[in-house]
Every structure is written in C-alpha cells, then in structure tokens.
N, C-alpha and C positions, 0 to 999 in steps of 0.2 A: 741610357742601355744603347750605346753605341757599338759599331761594328766596326772597329778600326781594320783599314788594309794593313795584312803583315809588311807587304813589300814599302809600303810609305814610312812604316816604323824603323824597318833596319837602315833605311837610306837615311831617315832624320837623325837617328843615334849613332850610324855609322860614321858620319861626316859632319861633324859639327860646325867646320868652317864652312863649308859649300852650304850648310844647312841655314845659316846665320844670314848668308847673301839669299839663297833662294826662298828662305823663310818668309822674306818680308814681300815676295811676290806670288809664291804658289797658293798659301792661304787665301789671298784675296781673289785669285782666280777660283777658287773652290767656292768662295763665298758669292762671287758674282754669278757662276754659274747654278749655285741652288736658289740665290735668289731669284735669278732669271724664268727658273722652271716656278716657281711659287708665283710670280708675277703673272706668268701665262696662263697659269690655272684660274688664279682669281679673275684674269681677264675673260676667261671662258665661261665660266662656273659662277662668278661673282664671288662677294666676301661671305656670303651668307654661312657655307660650309665652312670656312676658317671659323668664322665667330661661333659658331655650333660646337665645334670641336673644344673651344675654349669652355663653354657654359656647360657641357655635359659632365665635366668632371667635378665630383663633389666628395664629401667626406668619405663615403665609402670606400669608392673607387681609388682614392686617394691612401687610404689605408692598406687596400688590396695592392698599389704599387709599391710600397714600403715593403710589405710581406714578400711578394714575388722577387722584389730586387734584392732583398736578403737573401733570398734562396739562390737567385742567380749568381749574386757576388760571391757567395761562398763558394759554391761550385766552381767557378772560373779561378778562385785565389786558391782552392785545394789543388785545381788542374796544373797551375802556376807551380806551386810548392812541390807536387808529384815530379815534373819535369826538372826543375831545377835541382831537385835531390838526387835524380837520375844522373845528371852531369855533373854532380860534386858540387853544389852549391848549396849553402845552408840558408834556410826560409822556413821561419816559424810560422805557425797557424795565424795567430794573431797579427802578426806584419802583414801577411801575405791579403788578409781580409782588410788590413786599414789601408794598404797601399792600392789594393785593387778598387776600394770606395773612391780613394782619391782619384785615381785614374779615370775610372768613369765619369766622376763629378768635371774633371778638367777636359776630358774629351767632349763633353756636352756644352760646355760654357766656353770654350776656347776655340778660335779658327783652325781648320786643317782637321779635326776630329781625331787626331793621333798622338795629339802632344802629350796627352795624359799617360799613354803608354809608354812614349820615349822617355816621360819622367821617371815613370815607374822603373824602367829597364836601367837607368842610369843611377837612380839613387840606389836602387839594389847592386848594381855592378861598385859602385863606389865602396857600399858596405863590406860587399865580397870581395874587392880587390881585384875585380876583373870586368870592366864593362864590355868586353867584346862578348863574352860567354854569357853575360845576363842578358844582353840584347836579342843573342840567337835563342834563348830559352822564351823571351817575350815573342820573340817572332813564331817559334814553334806554338807556343802555347796558342797564338790568337790564330794561327793558320788551322790547327785542330779544332778550333770551333767553327772556323768557315767550311771546311771539309764536312764536317758533320752536317750542319746546315744545308749544303749544297747535295749532300747524299740524301737527307730528308726530304728534299724538294724533289729529286729523281724519283724517290719511291711515291709520293703524295700526287704530283703532279698529274701521271697517266690515270688516276683514279678521276681525274675530272675532265673524261676526253673532248668535251665541248671548249674547253679555255685554250688548250694550245694551238688548235687551229685559228681562234679566233686572235691570239697573240704574233701568229705568224701572218695573219692577213691576206693569206692565199697567194703570198708572193712565192713565184716560181724562181729558182735557180737555176741558172743554164751553165753547161759545163765549163764555158770559157770564162763564166766569172769566177768559179770555183780556181782554173787555171791560173787567171790573172792573181787573186789572192794568194794562192801558193808561191808565185813567183815573186811578189810583194814582198814577202814573209821572209823568203831565201836571200832575195837581196838586201833587205833591212838586217838580217842575221850576218852575212858576209860583211857589211858596211861597218856594223859594230864591232866584229871580231879583226877586222883591219885596223880599226883605229885603236882597238884595246891593244894589238901586238905592237904598234908603232908607239905607242905612249907606256909600254911596259906594264900598263894596267891588267894584263892578261893573267902575270904572276901573282898578283895580289889578289885578284878574284879567284884564281885557282885554290890559293890557301885559305881562304873567306870560305869557298864552296865545300873544301876537304875538311874543315873545321865543323860546317853546319850539316854536313852529311854523317859525319862521326855523331855529332849530339843529338841527329834524327834517329840515328840506328840505338844509340843507347838510352836517349830520353822518351822515344815515342813509342818506336818499334818492336822494341824490346818485349818478350814474354811476359816479364813484370810489370810493365808499363803501360801498355796499349789498353787493357781491358778497363783499368781504371779511369783513364783518359777518356776513351769513348762514353763510360757511363757517366762522368762528370760534365762532358759535352752535353750528353743528350739531356743531363739534368737541367743544365744551363739553358738550353733550346726550350725546354718545357716553360721555364720560367719565364723568357722572351714571349713564346705563344700564349701563355695564360695571359701575361699583361695585355697583348692585343686583343685577347679575347674579351678581358673587364672593358679596354676602349670600346671594341665594337657593339657591346651589348649595352653600354652606358650610352653609345650614339643612339640607341633604339633600333636595331636590326633584330629580327626574328629569325635569321637565317640561322640554320643548324651548325655546330661544331664542324661538320666533316665538308660543309659547303664553304665554310668561312677558310679552314683551314691550308690549301692552296693558296687562296689569296694573300694571306697574313705570311706565309713562307716567302711568296714573290715580294711583299714589301719588305721583309727581315732583309734578303738579298740586296734589294735596291740601296738600302742604308750603306751598303758598303763600296759604293761606287764612289770615285775620287771626287766627284763635283756635288758635293754636298756640304753641310756645316752640321755636324752631328747626326746626320741622316736625314735633315730636314731637306725637301726639295724634290729628291727621286723617289722617297718614300712616299710622298703626296701624289706624285704623278702616277707611278705604278699602280698605286691603291685605287686611284680615279678609274685607269684603263680597266683596271683586274674586275672590279667592282661592276663597271657598268658593263663588261662582257659577259659577266656571270648574272646579269638581270638585276643587281642590286642597288642601281644607279651612280653614276660618277660622283654626284655631291655627298653622298654617303661614303665612300671611299675617304673622299678627302676630311671629311668628319672623322671618321675612325682614327686615320693617320694622324691628324690633328691632336686628337685626344692622346692617342698613345705619344705622342712627342712630349706632352704636356705630363702625362704619368710616368715616362721613364726619367723628365727632368727631377721630379718628385722623387721617386725611386734612388736617384743619385746624391740627394741631400744628405745624408750621413758621410759622404764625401766632403763635403763643404766643412763639417766639422771637423774631419781629420786634418784637413787643409788648416783650419783656424788653429787647431791645437798645437799643430807643427808650428806657425808662426809664432805662437805665443811663447814654445820654449826656445824659439830661435832669440826672439828678443827679450828674454827674461834675464835679469841682472845675475850674476853669479852669487851663491849664497857664500855671506861670511862668515870665517872659519874663526874660532876663537883657540888661542893656544893652550 
C-alpha cells in the first residue's frame, strides 16, 4: 500500500523518452534518500526497533493485512473505474481490481514507488486506445486519494493540540523570511515560464492543462461523480489506517485509537514524499518523531512503521499472482487449431 505522487506518475507516463533517460537516475536518488534516513534512524536508535518490527508480524496480523488490503484495493479500483467511465474510458470491475493489485505490488517492490501506477496507466491506455487520457485518469484517481488523506489530517491533527507545537519546534518565522520565500517562488515561476515560452513548451502544457481541467470537471467534480469518489477514497483510507492500527497493536502499544490516529495520518502522508522506496524511510522517520512527541517513544514508532511496511507488502502479494499469471499468458504457446 504505497501512496504514489500523482505528479511523478504524470511525468513518467507522459514522457517515456525522458523517463528512460531520467529513470536511471531519479529512482536511485530516491533509494539513496530513503536508505539514508533508515541508516540515520538505525544509528540514532539502534537496530532493535527495526528487528522488532519484523518479529511482531504473525499469522493473525498477516491475515488482517490481506483482508484490509483487499478492502482498500477494491475501493481504489472502483474509484479508478468511476473516473475512467466519467471521461469515456471503458474499464471492467475485475480488470480494475486486478490491475490495481498489480500496481500496488509493483510500487512496493520497484524503485521509484510509482512505476506500478505508470504501468497501470499505460496498459489500460493501450487497451482503450488513448494512453494520454488513461494517464490523466490515474493521476486524478491518485490525487483524489491524497486530497482525502490531507483533509482527514487537517481535521484530526487539531484534536491533538500538543502535537503541532512540538512538530513546529517553537520556530519563529520572521516577516523577512516570508518575503524572501515569496520572492523566490515568484522568481522560479518567472524563470520556468520564460523557458517554456522560448522552447514553445507552453503551448503543449496549455493543451495538456486544458484536457486535465476538462477531465477534472467531468470525472471528479461532476455531481454524479464526486460523492462516490469521496466515499471510496474514505473507504481506502480506513483500510490503510486499519492496517496501521494492526501494526501498532501487534507492536505492543496500549495507546487508544484516538491517540494513534493523528500519528498514523502523519506517517501515511510521509509515505508520499519523493525520497522514499515504497514509503520506506520518511515513514519510519516521521513515525519515530511523532511517537516520541506523543510520549510513546521513538523506537516504538519505528517498530510500528516497519511492521506496517511488512504488512503492506503482504497485503500486496495478490498483485504478484496477477503479474505471474500475466507473464504465463504472454509466453503460453498458441493453441493448435484443427481443420
């Protein structure tokens, strides 16, 4: 259960030539960043918390992972199908579930954390005859999930008033800093626009943006679409949080669900950061800091995050079966026909 960034999916699927060149570099940078965070945590806290996260996973938690993984995957598959149908692409339920499982598994085991969703967009696009539209649908589907996750965090975090000041660390932001950041953003935006105008890329981006906005209106924001998308996104989020709670209680915490909920939401959001491999790295770092600030100790946060990573991989294993069956069909010899 990874949370791929929609922007990275669009970039990888829309520009295969550039992706082939950059793909050898960017995933390695992500791997280095994620591994560096894990090494830093192991140096600071020791390896015991990581080993404990592996030991606490047992048959019951694995069975719960498969069940919750099925629930979340079906929710995301139905969300994908709903948006696809709203923009005129055909997608059967069985195909959506199988391809979603395949994408989750590939996201978990391949560098970059988004290659499964890129593969899902391209496979469906080739079948439907419109890779560009299929890619935009997958980006919208992932974006919907991220928006609901952020919305849930904004609702839940204020209920834990002691956590936010601790996360901010008492840092005081001076007006001159805000002015400097604003000027920097404006300068960077102007530079990008000038380069786009000189290269003629702004016309292509304008056309792509127009299509994306049209699909956003018809596929997500339309009256007949957004209630179902919201409900399915909330269902998928419940599945992710449920899996995190399984990991937390398997790790031995006695904290209540309401105490754990904001900490788990922070860890889920950290999984979407670009310096990770399938969520590993930032998830453990944020869990260590947030659990420590909540009085539950940093090693426990690492143990819970590692246990979640293992359980998420177990939950994605049906996707390995989908990949294997697809390869078998691809290499199967044609059936001889008799006259």
